[in-house]
N, C-alpha and C positions, 0 to 999 in steps of 0.2 A: 652539514652540508656541504656539498663539493662547490669549491670556487674554481668555476671553468677557466676565468681569466687567468688565474695563477697557474693552472693546470697547462694550458696554452702556453704559457712563458716556459715550463720546462718541458717542454714536447723537443725531443730532436729525430728526425726523420732516420729511418733505417737505410743506410747507404746498401746492405745487402739486396734489399728489394729490388732496385734500379738494375743490379748485377744479375740476378736471377732471373728478372724478366728479357733482358736483352740474352742471355744464355738459352733460356727456352725459348725464345722467337728464332733464334738462329741454328735450333735442331732440326733434324730431319726425324720428326716423332712419327712411328708405326702406329697406326689406331686398329680397333678390333675388324674392321673393313678390310684394311690391308692385310691383315694376319689370314681372314676366312678366304678370300681371294687367292692369297697363295697356296693355302692348302688345296683350295679346288683344283688350280693349276698343277701341283704336285700329284695329286692323285689322279687327274687327267692324262699327265705324262706317263706315270707309273703303270696306269690301267685302262688303255685306249680301248674306246668302245669300237668294237667290228663294225663297219658299214652295213652288214646286212642287219644288227642287232639295232643300228642307230635307225635305219629305215623303219624298222618294224615299230620303235619306239615313236618315231614322227608319225606314223599311220594311225597308232593308238590315240596320240594327242589330237589329229586331225578327225578321227571319229569322235572323241569325247566334245570338242568345239562344237561339232556339227550337231549333235544331239543337245549339247548345251542351248544351242542357238534356235533348234525346234522347239524348245518347252515355252 
C-alpha cells in the first residue's frame, strides 16, 4: 500500500514548470484563426474581386436572403 505521507516528504516541485509557464505566457503565439485570416487576406490581395463581380455577388446574396425570408 502507498504511504502518501511518506511520498509527500519526498516530493520536490519541478522548477522547469514555472519557467515554462512564464515563457509561454510571454510569447505571442499564433493560433489557427490567425493563420486562416492571414491566408484570406493574402488571397484577397493576390486576386482582388473586380467591382462588377462583387456587385453581382452582393445582388445574388440579397436575392437569396429575400427568398429565405419569404419562406
